[in-house]
Backbone as CSV, one residue per row, in Angstrom:
resi,resn,N_x,N_y,N_z,CA_x,CA_y,CA_z,C_x,C_y,C_z
1,MET,15.895,1.167,-6.811,15.477,0.295,-7.896,13.972,0.083,-7.817
2,LYS,13.294,0.316,-8.936,11.846,0.139,-8.975,11.520,-1.217,-9.615
3,ILE,10.775,-2.031,-8.874,10.399,-3.366,-9.306,8.909,-3.372,-9.635
4,ALA,8.574,-3.863,-10.818,7.174,-3.964,-11.226,6.796,-5.427,-11.408
5,ARG,5.554,-5.719,-11.148,4.947,-6.999,-11.508,3.943,-6.680,-12.602
6,PHE,3.999,-7.418,-13.706,3.213,-7.017,-14.868,2.874,-8.224,-15.735
7,SER,1.981,-7.995,-16.668,1.688,-9.009,-17.679,1.828,-8.372,-19.052
8,ASN,2.119,-9.225,-20.014,2.279,-8.773,-21.396,1.631,-9.800,-22.316
9,GLY,0.377,-10.141,-21.974,-0.351,-11.121,-22.757,-0.207,-12.538,-22.269
10,GLY,0.564,-12.737,-21.181,0.763,-14.077,-20.648,0.741,-14.067,-19.139
11,ASP,1.515,-14.972,-18.541,1.580,-15.059,-17.088,2.264,-13.829,-16.504
12,PRO,1.976,-13.500,-15.244,2.654,-12.376,-14.606,4.169,-12.556,-14.583
13,MET,4.862,-11.444,-14.752,6.330,-11.408,-14.728,6.762,-10.271,-13.814
14,PHE,8.052,-10.272,-13.495,8.646,-9.187,-12.723,9.715,-8.513,-13.572
15,GLY,9.857,-7.210,-13.375,10.870,-6.481,-14.121,11.385,-5.288,-13.350
16,ILE,12.586,-4.853,-13.702,13.178,-3.632,-13.165,12.825,-2.497,-14.114
17,LEU,12.289,-1.424,-13.594,11.909,-0.293,-14.431,13.142,0.530,-14.789
18,ASP,13.423,0.635,-16.086,14.461,1.526,-16.602,13.773,2.846,-16.922
19,GLU,13.941,3.826,-16.042,13.212,5.080,-16.183,13.744,5.940,-17.320
20,GLU,14.939,5.669,-17.792,15.479,6.432,-18.918,14.826,6.018,-20.230
21,THR,14.522,4.739,-20.373,13.948,4.243,-21.622,12.467,3.893,-21.505
22,ASP,11.904,3.966,-20.302,10.526,3.531,-20.058,10.320,2.092,-20.499
23,GLU,11.280,1.241,-20.112,11.196,-0.176,-20.401,11.325,-0.975,-19.109
24,LEU,10.777,-2.174,-19.139,10.917,-3.110,-18.028,11.939,-4.171,-18.415
25,ILE,12.972,-4.291,-17.594,13.993,-5.313,-17.793,13.492,-6.571,-17.101
26,VAL,13.177,-7.588,-17.874,12.473,-8.757,-17.350,13.403,-9.594,-16.476
27,LEU,12.886,-9.987,-15.315,13.616,-10.831,-14.374,13.180,-12.278,-14.518
28,GLU,14.050,-13.190,-14.107,13.742,-14.612,-14.239,12.653,-15.079,-13.278
29,GLY,12.481,-14.372,-12.174,11.459,-14.757,-11.205,11.195,-13.623,-10.251
30,ASP,10.468,-13.916,-9.198,10.164,-12.937,-8.165,11.473,-12.572,-7.460
31,PRO,11.912,-11.321,-7.539,13.214,-10.960,-6.970,13.284,-11.115,-5.455
32,MET,12.137,-11.146,-4.792,12.145,-11.347,-3.348,12.706,-12.720,-2.982
33,PHE,12.557,-13.661,-3.905,12.990,-15.028,-3.643,14.093,-15.487,-4.601
34,ALA,14.074,-14.958,-5.844,14.981,-15.464,-6.883,16.115,-14.517,-7.219
35,GLY,16.176,-13.335,-6.581,17.233,-12.391,-6.898,16.934,-11.616,-8.177
36,TYR,17.966,-11.005,-8.734,17.795,-10.056,-9.825,18.399,-10.537,-11.136
37,GLN,18.425,-11.841,-11.359,18.913,-12.372,-12.617,17.931,-12.019,-13.739
38,THR,18.433,-11.442,-14.813,17.570,-11.002,-15.904,17.545,-12.031,-17.033
39,THR,16.486,-11.951,-17.841,16.338,-12.863,-18.972,16.961,-12.316,-20.249
40,GLY,17.313,-11.025,-20.261,17.791,-10.375,-21.471,16.683,-9.710,-22.271
41,GLU,15.447,-9.935,-21.865,14.298,-9.352,-22.566,13.934,-8.009,-21.946
42,ARG,13.468,-7.112,-22.795,12.935,-5.825,-22.346,11.525,-5.653,-22.903
43,VAL,10.641,-5.105,-22.086,9.263,-4.877,-22.497,8.971,-3.385,-22.343
44,PRO,8.542,-2.709,-23.415,8.163,-1.298,-23.253,7.069,-1.155,-22.208
45,LEU,7.215,-0.163,-21.366,6.226,0.062,-20.316,4.835,0.258,-20.912
46,SER,4.775,0.850,-22.098,3.485,1.093,-22.740,2.793,-0.197,-23.163
47,ASP,3.554,-1.291,-23.280,2.981,-2.582,-23.678,2.654,-3.465,-22.480
48,ALA,2.957,-3.008,-21.285,2.792,-3.830,-20.086,1.558,-3.393,-19.312
49,LYS,0.875,-4.362,-18.759,-0.210,-4.075,-17.813,0.354,-4.261,-16.414
50,LEU,0.466,-3.171,-15.673,1.001,-3.252,-14.325,-0.008,-3.920,-13.401
51,LEU,0.492,-4.823,-12.580,-0.315,-5.551,-11.610,0.080,-5.122,-10.202
52,ALA,-0.682,-5.540,-9.210,-0.237,-5.311,-7.830,1.185,-5.848,-7.705
53,PRO,2.140,-5.035,-7.257,3.536,-5.473,-7.261,3.830,-6.612,-6.309
54,VAL,2.917,-6.854,-5.379,3.050,-7.983,-4.462,1.650,-8.419,-4.055
55,ILE,1.451,-9.735,-3.978,0.221,-10.289,-3.422,0.600,-10.987,-2.123
56,PRO,0.278,-10.407,-0.989,0.706,-11.010,0.281,0.199,-12.435,0.419
57,ARG,1.102,-13.353,0.725,0.705,-14.731,0.956,-0.011,-14.882,2.289
58,SER,0.190,-13.911,3.164,-0.320,-14.040,4.520,-1.275,-12.912,4.884
59,LYS,-0.805,-11.661,4.925,-1.627,-10.615,5.548,-1.195,-9.215,5.132
60,VAL,-2.136,-8.313,5.325,-1.902,-6.879,5.235,-2.198,-6.306,6.613
61,ILE,-1.276,-5.501,7.119,-1.442,-4.876,8.425,-1.631,-3.378,8.209
62,SER,-2.777,-2.881,8.620,-3.083,-1.461,8.508,-2.793,-0.790,9.850
63,VAL,-2.104,0.334,9.793,-1.811,1.104,11.003,-2.758,2.302,11.045
64,ALA,-3.508,2.399,12.111,-4.487,3.482,12.252,-3.959,4.583,13.166
65,LEU,-4.420,5.795,12.905,-4.138,6.954,13.768,-2.642,7.191,13.957
66,ASN,-1.879,7.027,12.881,-0.433,7.259,12.964,-0.047,8.681,12.588
67,TYR,-1.036,9.495,12.232,-0.841,10.920,11.959,-1.896,11.690,12.751
68,PRO,-1.661,12.965,13.012,-2.731,13.780,13.590,-3.908,13.842,12.629
69,LEU,-5.094,13.502,13.099,-6.289,13.491,12.267,-7.397,14.279,12.952
70,ALA,-8.318,14.770,12.120,-9.464,15.517,12.644,-10.678,14.591,12.707
71,ALA,-11.842,15.163,12.716,-13.126,14.464,12.640,-13.386,13.546,13.825
72,GLY,-12.790,13.843,14.977,-13.097,13.082,16.174,-12.478,11.713,16.253
73,LEU,-11.637,11.351,15.260,-11.020,10.024,15.269,-9.770,9.984,16.136
74,ASP,-9.219,11.133,16.431,-7.923,11.199,17.091,-8.093,11.808,18.476
75,GLU,-8.695,11.072,19.373,-9.062,11.641,20.660,-7.888,11.783,21.614
76,GLN,-6.921,10.878,21.494,-5.779,10.982,22.392,-4.566,10.303,21.771
77,ALA,-3.413,10.780,22.165,-2.180,10.167,21.683,-2.051,8.757,22.239
78,ARG,-1.490,7.859,21.436,-1.325,6.469,21.837,0.135,6.195,22.151
79,ASP,0.356,5.238,23.045,1.718,4.850,23.407,2.274,3.766,22.495
80,GLU,1.406,3.150,21.693,1.848,2.118,20.763,0.944,2.140,19.547
81,PRO,1.416,1.610,18.416,0.600,1.660,17.199,-0.698,0.865,17.333
82,LEU,-1.731,1.353,16.675,-3.004,0.647,16.575,-2.985,-0.148,15.273
83,LEU,-3.004,-1.477,15.375,-2.826,-2.361,14.226,-4.144,-3.054,13.884
84,VAL,-4.447,-3.107,12.606,-5.674,-3.732,12.109,-5.304,-4.645,10.948
85,LEU,-5.823,-5.869,10.942,-5.568,-6.781,9.827,-6.565,-6.533,8.693
86,LYS,-6.051,-6.503,7.476,-6.861,-6.542,6.267,-6.535,-7.859,5.552
87,PRO,-7.507,-8.538,4.959,-7.203,-9.788,4.276,-6.448,-9.547,2.973
88,ASN,-5.697,-10.548,2.534,-4.978,-10.383,1.271,-5.928,-10.329,0.078
89,THR,-7.180,-10.751,0.264,-8.164,-10.641,-0.807,-8.617,-9.203,-1.057
90,SER,-8.215,-8.282,-0.197,-8.541,-6.872,-0.423,-7.585,-6.212,-1.411
91,VAL,-6.487,-6.899,-1.755,-5.435,-6.293,-2.579,-5.821,-6.306,-4.057
92,ILE,-5.686,-5.157,-4.704,-5.801,-5.031,-6.155,-4.646,-4.175,-6.646
93,GLY,-4.472,-4.130,-7.965,-3.357,-3.408,-8.548,-3.766,-2.120,-9.224
94,PRO,-2.810,-1.461,-9.878,-3.099,-0.219,-10.598,-4.156,-0.437,-11.681
95,GLY,-5.069,0.507,-11.777,-6.087,0.451,-12.810,-7.265,-0.435,-12.503
96,GLU,-7.169,-1.285,-11.499,-8.297,-2.132,-11.132,-9.313,-1.312,-10.329
97,ALA,-10.566,-1.727,-10.425,-11.641,-0.930,-9.828,-11.798,-1.218,-8.342
98,ILE,-11.907,-0.148,-7.566,-12.375,-0.232,-6.185,-13.886,-0.389,-6.247
99,ARG,-14.402,-1.491,-5.705,-15.830,-1.778,-5.762,-16.470,-1.417,-4.429
100,LEU,-17.406,-0.497,-4.454,-18.001,0.010,-3.220,-19.192,-0.847,-2.811
101,PRO,-19.164,-1.417,-1.619,-20.314,-2.190,-1.144,-21.475,-1.262,-0.799
102,GLU,-22.657,-1.847,-0.719,-23.848,-1.069,-0.371,-23.943,-0.967,1.148
103,VAL,-23.280,0.034,1.692,-23.311,0.264,3.135,-23.704,1.710,3.385
104,GLN,-24.206,1.963,4.560,-24.583,3.309,4.937,-23.340,4.122,5.300
105,GLY,-23.367,5.403,4.936,-22.315,6.299,5.381,-21.144,6.411,4.423
106,ARG,-20.085,7.014,4.917,-18.928,7.368,4.101,-18.022,6.178,3.827
107,ILE,-17.539,6.116,2.599,-16.419,5.257,2.241,-15.296,6.194,1.812
108,VAL,-14.117,6.018,2.391,-13.061,7.020,2.233,-11.785,6.401,1.675
109,HIS,-11.002,7.263,1.006,-9.652,6.917,0.589,-8.672,7.299,1.687
110,GLU,-7.578,6.539,1.795,-6.505,6.857,2.733,-5.178,6.554,2.043
111,ALA,-4.502,7.592,1.567,-3.235,7.435,0.854,-2.113,7.161,1.841
112,GLU,-1.320,6.122,1.568,-0.322,5.701,2.545,0.945,5.155,1.889
113,LEU,2.041,5.308,2.583,3.261,4.576,2.284,3.109,3.168,2.843
114,ALA,3.458,2.159,2.041,3.353,0.772,2.490,4.733,0.124,2.525
115,ILE,4.992,-0.603,3.601,6.221,-1.373,3.751,5.991,-2.760,3.157
116,VAL,6.925,-3.216,2.322,6.889,-4.579,1.803,7.926,-5.400,2.569
117,ILE,7.461,-6.386,3.304,8.355,-7.225,4.094,9.067,-8.223,3.169
118,GLY,10.369,-8.402,3.395,11.159,-9.238,2.505,11.728,-10.493,3.128
119,ARG,11.569,-10.641,4.439,12.092,-11.848,5.095,11.278,-12.130,6.349
120,ILE,11.364,-13.351,6.841,10.636,-13.719,8.041,11.141,-12.878,9.219
121,ALA,10.200,-12.327,9.967,10.562,-11.479,11.105,9.610,-11.763,12.259
122,LYS,10.158,-12.079,13.405,9.361,-12.327,14.594,10.053,-11.685,15.787
123,GLN,9.323,-10.825,16.489,9.828,-10.152,17.686,11.210,-9.544,17.446
124,VAL,11.311,-8.772,16.365,12.591,-8.157,16.027,12.852,-6.952,16.924
125,THR,14.107,-6.630,17.108,14.488,-5.425,17.836,14.425,-4.234,16.902
126,ARG,14.392,-3.057,17.486,14.386,-1.849,16.675,15.649,-1.776,15.809
127,GLU,16.764,-2.203,16.346,18.037,-2.136,15.617,18.040,-3.034,14.387
128,ARG,17.253,-4.130,14.410,17.229,-5.074,13.294,15.966,-4.953,12.448
129,ALA,15.092,-4.040,12.807,13.779,-3.986,12.160,13.876,-3.729,10.662
130,LEU,14.726,-2.804,10.250,14.791,-2.448,8.833,15.406,-3.555,7.983
131,ASP,16.062,-4.534,8.617,16.575,-5.679,7.868,15.446,-6.488,7.237
132,ALA,14.239,-6.348,7.773,13.099,-7.108,7.260,12.444,-6.461,6.046
133,VAL,12.875,-5.260,5.655,12.223,-4.506,4.589,12.789,-4.887,3.224
134,PHE,11.909,-5.288,2.316,12.303,-5.484,0.920,12.236,-4.168,0.160
135,GLY,11.218,-3.384,0.439,11.055,-2.107,-0.241,9.770,-1.440,0.202
136,TYR,9.346,-0.448,-0.582,8.168,0.348,-0.247,7.308,0.532,-1.492
137,THR,6.002,0.615,-1.281,5.085,0.894,-2.372,4.009,1.854,-1.889
138,VAL,3.084,2.161,-2.777,1.976,3.075,-2.475,0.737,2.238,-2.187
139,ALA,-0.045,2.640,-1.211,-1.283,1.931,-0.890,-2.413,2.927,-0.665
140,ASN,-3.624,2.449,-0.913,-4.838,3.202,-0.611,-5.655,2.329,0.330
141,ASP,-5.667,2.694,1.597,-6.349,1.900,2.627,-7.826,2.299,2.665
142,VAL,-8.586,1.853,1.663,-9.996,2.218,1.545,-10.762,1.693,2.759
143,THR,-11.669,2.514,3.267,-12.353,2.201,4.527,-13.816,2.621,4.466
144,ALA,-14.717,1.718,4.852,-16.114,2.079,5.077,-16.180,2.703,6.471
145,LEU,-15.960,3.999,6.531,-15.651,4.679,7.785,-16.804,4.622,8.787
146,ASP,-17.993,4.992,8.371,-19.107,5.032,9.319,-19.515,3.627,9.756
147,GLN,-19.429,2.669,8.872,-19.686,1.289,9.264,-18.669,0.830,10.301
148,MET,-17.397,1.168,10.074,-16.338,0.799,11.011,-16.590,1.393,12.388
149,LEU,-16.969,2.661,12.438,-17.216,3.307,13.725,-18.439,2.718,14.414
150,ALA,-19.463,2.381,13.639,-20.660,1.787,14.224,-20.397,0.382,14.743
151,ASP,-19.544,-0.368,14.052,-19.215,-1.729,14.479,-18.471,-1.744,15.809
152,GLY,-17.656,-0.704,16.041,-16.813,-0.716,17.234,-15.566,-1.569,17.070
153,GLN,-15.383,-2.131,15.922,-14.150,-2.832,15.551,-13.909,-2.549,14.065
154,TRP,-12.670,-2.761,13.617,-12.266,-2.158,12.357,-12.138,-3.154,11.203
155,ALA,-12.252,-4.451,11.471,-11.930,-5.437,10.448,-12.884,-5.371,9.256
156,ARG,-14.190,-5.285,9.513,-15.137,-5.299,8.404,-15.013,-4.038,7.564
157,GLY,-14.959,-2.885,8.215,-14.913,-1.627,7.471,-13.685,-1.471,6.604
158,LYS,-12.595,-2.133,6.960,-11.363,-2.055,6.178,-11.108,-3.290,5.324
159,GLY,-11.953,-4.318,5.465,-11.600,-5.602,4.899,-12.284,-6.022,3.628
160,TYR,-13.144,-5.183,3.041,-13.854,-5.599,1.836,-12.880,-5.895,0.690
161,ASP,-13.293,-6.814,-0.186,-12.541,-7.035,-1.416,-12.349,-5.710,-2.141
162,THR,-11.171,-5.517,-2.694,-10.737,-4.333,-3.468,-10.397,-3.136,-2.590
163,PHE,-10.428,-3.263,-1.266,-10.187,-2.126,-0.380,-8.704,-1.893,-0.084
164,CYS,-7.809,-2.527,-0.855,-6.378,-2.272,-0.649,-5.636,-2.206,-1.984
165,PRO,-5.882,-1.163,-2.784,-5.062,-0.976,-3.980,-3.600,-0.713,-3.605
166,VAL,-2.673,-1.353,-4.321,-1.244,-1.122,-4.101,-0.533,-1.033,-5.450
167,GLY,0.594,-0.307,-5.459,1.384,-0.162,-6.679,1.858,1.282,-6.839
168,PRO,2.355,1.681,-7.991,2.493,0.847,-9.181,3.727,-0.046,-9.167
169,VAL,4.699,0.286,-8.293,5.962,-0.462,-8.230,6.390,-0.575,-6.774
170,ILE,7.403,-1.406,-6.545,8.108,-1.437,-5.259,9.437,-0.728,-5.454
171,GLU,9.711,0.252,-4.616,11.007,0.933,-4.626,11.872,0.321,-3.528
172,THR,13.006,-0.257,-3.922,13.851,-0.957,-2.958,14.923,-0.065,-2.345
173,GLU,15.098,1.126,-2.875,16.141,2.034,-2.377,15.493,3.374,-2.064
174,LEU,15.027,3.515,-0.849,14.253,4.693,-0.487,14.434,5.001,0.981
175,ASP,14.635,6.278,1.288,14.626,6.742,2.668,13.209,7.223,2.968
176,PRO,12.485,6.521,3.850,11.083,6.855,4.071,10.845,7.984,5.065
177,ALA,11.892,8.632,5.526,11.750,9.554,6.653,10.980,10.823,6.324
178,GLU,11.010,11.287,5.071,10.399,12.578,4.740,9.897,12.543,3.302
179,LEU,8.754,11.901,3.093,8.181,11.728,1.765,6.805,12.377,1.700
180,GLY,6.573,13.147,0.656,5.266,13.741,0.460,4.245,12.707,0.017
181,ILE,3.027,12.817,0.540,1.916,11.925,0.201,0.765,12.792,-0.303
182,ARG,0.249,12.452,-1.491,-0.793,13.284,-2.107,-1.924,12.404,-2.621
183,THR,-3.105,12.996,-2.672,-4.285,12.333,-3.224,-5.017,13.304,-4.124
184,SER,-5.551,12.792,-5.241,-6.477,13.573,-6.054,-7.636,12.681,-6.468
185,VAL,-8.794,13.277,-6.646,-9.979,12.571,-7.121,-10.487,13.314,-8.344
186,ASP,-10.527,12.606,-9.480,-10.876,13.207,-10.769,-10.020,14.443,-11.045
187,GLY,-8.748,14.366,-10.668,-7.807,15.451,-10.928,-7.840,16.580,-9.920
188,GLU,-8.770,16.541,-8.986,-8.871,17.585,-7.962,-8.054,17.189,-6.739
189,ALA,-7.108,18.029,-6.353,-6.226,17.715,-5.228,-7.004,17.669,-3.927
190,ARG,-6.691,16.650,-3.129,-7.217,16.534,-1.776,-6.092,16.826,-0.785
191,GLU,-6.445,16.906,0.479,-5.443,17.176,1.511,-4.392,16.067,1.528
192,GLY,-3.116,16.440,1.700,-2.023,15.474,1.734,-1.260,15.531,3.041
193,GLY,0.010,15.094,2.979,0.827,15.096,4.185,2.243,14.645,3.879
194,ASN,2.975,14.337,4.932,4.380,13.948,4.790,4.709,12.916,5.857
195,THR,5.520,11.937,5.495,5.861,10.861,6.429,6.632,11.358,7.646
196,ARG,7.190,12.543,7.577,7.894,13.067,8.754,6.950,13.281,9.927
197,ASP,5.633,13.324,9.665,4.653,13.569,10.714,4.112,12.285,11.336
198,MET,4.635,11.127,10.921,4.183,9.880,11.531,4.554,9.851,13.009
199,ARG,3.641,9.389,13.831,3.926,9.249,15.260,4.892,8.106,15.514
200,PHE,4.712,7.016,14.781,5.570,5.843,14.917,6.246,5.618,13.571
201,ASP,7.569,5.531,13.580,8.284,5.411,12.312,8.312,3.964,11.831
202,ILE,9.021,3.728,10.736,9.023,2.414,10.096,9.512,1.332,11.057
203,ALA,10.607,1.600,11.745,11.134,0.608,12.687,10.147,0.333,13.811
204,ASP,9.519,1.384,14.346,8.518,1.199,15.404,7.407,0.256,14.946
205,LEU,6.943,0.451,13.721,5.816,-0.327,13.217,6.192,-1.790,13.012
206,ILE,7.388,-2.038,12.507,7.824,-3.423,12.306,8.010,-4.115,13.651
207,VAL,8.578,-3.421,14.616,8.736,-3.993,15.961,7.371,-4.352,16.532
208,ALA,6.420,-3.442,16.450,5.095,-3.680,17.030,4.369,-4.819,16.325
209,ALA,4.399,-4.812,14.993,3.690,-5.854,14.244,4.314,-7.221,14.449
210,SER,5.650,-7.274,14.459,6.323,-8.570,14.592,6.230,-9.121,16.006
211,ASP,5.854,-8.296,16.953,5.626,-8.786,18.310,4.315,-9.572,18.398
212,VAL,3.376,-9.257,17.495,2.076,-9.921,17.496,2.051,-11.096,16.521
213,TRP,2.500,-10.830,15.301,2.437,-11.827,14.233,3.841,-12.078,13.686
214,THR,4.073,-13.270,13.209,5.270,-13.535,12.428,5.080,-12.892,11.060
215,LEU,5.962,-11.973,10.704,5.888,-11.325,9.397,6.570,-12.221,8.367
216,LEU,5.900,-12.399,7.235,6.386,-13.276,6.176,6.726,-12.461,4.930
217,PRO,7.630,-12.954,4.093,7.948,-12.247,2.849,6.691,-11.972,2.034
218,GLY,6.541,-10.730,1.618,5.363,-10.311,0.872,4.291,-9.663,1.705
219,ASP,4.343,-9.809,3.032,3.391,-9.105,3.882,3.537,-7.595,3.691
220,LEU,2.433,-6.891,3.862,2.418,-5.436,3.747,2.056,-4.807,5.081
221,ILE,2.726,-3.707,5.394,2.332,-2.872,6.523,2.005,-1.491,5.965
222,LEU,0.740,-1.089,6.063,0.312,0.243,5.633,0.537,1.196,6.793
223,THR,1.324,2.239,6.572,1.898,3.000,7.682,1.007,4.104,8.227
224,GLY,-0.205,4.240,7.715,-1.110,5.264,8.214,-1.331,6.370,7.203
225,ALA,-2.442,7.053,7.338,-2.832,8.096,6.394,-2.800,9.464,7.060
226,PRO,-2.190,10.460,6.407,-2.207,11.818,6.970,-3.556,12.504,6.818
227,ALA,-4.425,11.979,5.926,-5.741,12.584,5.705,-6.627,11.560,5.011
228,PHE,-7.914,11.833,4.974,-8.823,10.956,4.248,-9.899,11.804,3.599
229,GLY,-10.587,11.214,2.615,-11.668,11.914,1.940,-12.632,10.930,1.323
230,GLU,-13.843,11.396,1.036,-14.903,10.492,0.582,-14.707,10.053,-0.864
231,LEU,-15.159,8.814,-1.127,-15.171,8.241,-2.463,-16.613,7.979,-2.886
232,SER,-16.851,8.051,-4.189,-18.154,7.672,-4.730,-17.948,7.037,-6.084
233,ALA,-18.902,6.218,-6.477,-18.798,5.491,-7.734,-18.749,6.455,-8.917
234,GLY,-17.985,6.053,-9.939,-17.869,6.855,-11.139,-16.698,7.814,-11.144
235,ARG,-15.924,7.829,-10.086,-14.779,8.737,-9.987,-13.480,7.946,-10.067
236,ARG,-12.381,8.650,-10.144,-11.054,8.026,-10.172,-10.199,8.652,-9.082
237,VAL,-9.566,7.810,-8.271,-8.723,8.289,-7.189,-7.274,7.961,-7.512
238,GLU,-6.401,8.939,-7.301,-4.969,8.774,-7.513,-4.235,9.125,-6.231
239,VAL,-3.383,8.213,-5.780,-2.578,8.465,-4.586,-1.117,8.356,-4.970
240,SER,-0.319,9.272,-4.461,1.091,9.354,-4.819,1.952,9.431,-3.573
241,VAL,3.096,8.761,-3.631,4.111,8.896,-2.602,5.412,9.284,-3.296
242,GLU,6.018,10.348,-2.811,7.256,10.864,-3.375,8.306,9.760,-3.457
243,GLY,8.963,9.664,-4.611,10.026,8.682,-4.790,9.565,7.327,-5.272
244,ILE,8.247,7.098,-5.273,7.722,5.800,-5.727,6.886,5.968,-6.983
245,GLY,5.827,6.757,-6.914,4.971,6.953,-8.068,3.533,7.167,-7.678
246,THR,2.651,7.021,-8.666,1.227,7.299,-8.491,0.423,6.044,-8.783
247,LEU,-0.491,5.752,-7.888,-1.396,4.619,-7.988,-2.780,5.160,-8.341
248,SER,-3.328,4.700,-9.463,-4.596,5.228,-9.960,-5.613,4.095,-10.075
249,ASN,-6.826,4.336,-9.549,-7.889,3.332,-9.587,-9.241,3.980,-9.817
250,PRO,-10.061,3.422,-10.714,-11.440,3.875,-10.813,-12.257,3.366,-9.642
251,VAL,-13.345,4.048,-9.363,-14.239,3.669,-8.267,-15.596,3.323,-8.870
252,ARG,-16.078,2.116,-8.534,-17.340,1.660,-9.108,-18.211,1.029,-8.042
253,ALA,-19.489,0.980,-8.307,-20.404,0.254,-7.434,-20.135,-1.238,-7.581
254,ARG,-20.349,-1.971,-6.502,-20.137,-3.411,-6.557,-21.225,-4.066,-7.384
255,ASP,-20.852,-5.018,-8.238,-21.823,-5.726,-9.085,-22.780,-6.537,-8.214
């Protein structure tokens, strides 16, 4: 089931995407908390402005080096996931602009599968980890790469406003074990990958994250990028995850 958060000239609403009719079946509230009771209204997808399908009330957790990577970033295999916090103010939705700060060096896209947490989880076991999942969405873990490496810590380089586009929908019924991940910039394909190559799977990541922080409904865990590439103002980046959809954002200089 694909869940969208959208507006249609008023306050944000939630809907179930009917892919046969390209309509959104309007829900009475946020299904994470209110269930799937419908209002009886349908909104054509063409009339809806898709928004970030979730705005984390608490945090975004970025997982680094979860795939084999080049460029000197992957010096040795790790025994546990490398976790980095991104603020919830970095989250934007489909079609919103990634605003590039004036920093030296590369700013890169990182196409990723994102876990949407659906219930409170603290120090969960591997056997119970997937019980905490509401669904999955697409994320672009934008990173000021050279600034991050120069800092020696990752929070600033990954934490700028607009550096976490997510969407277009949350898929609640998905097997994440073997999903293709693709990126294009201005229609030109970039290097991609597949979730089967993750070093730490979904359960591993939830166990590791919940050991450090209490995971709250709406929190996001970005599961890592199989590849990255440079971004520049004036271009459009599209990231896709098989079974979910494509997230498209323009790239602009910061005002």
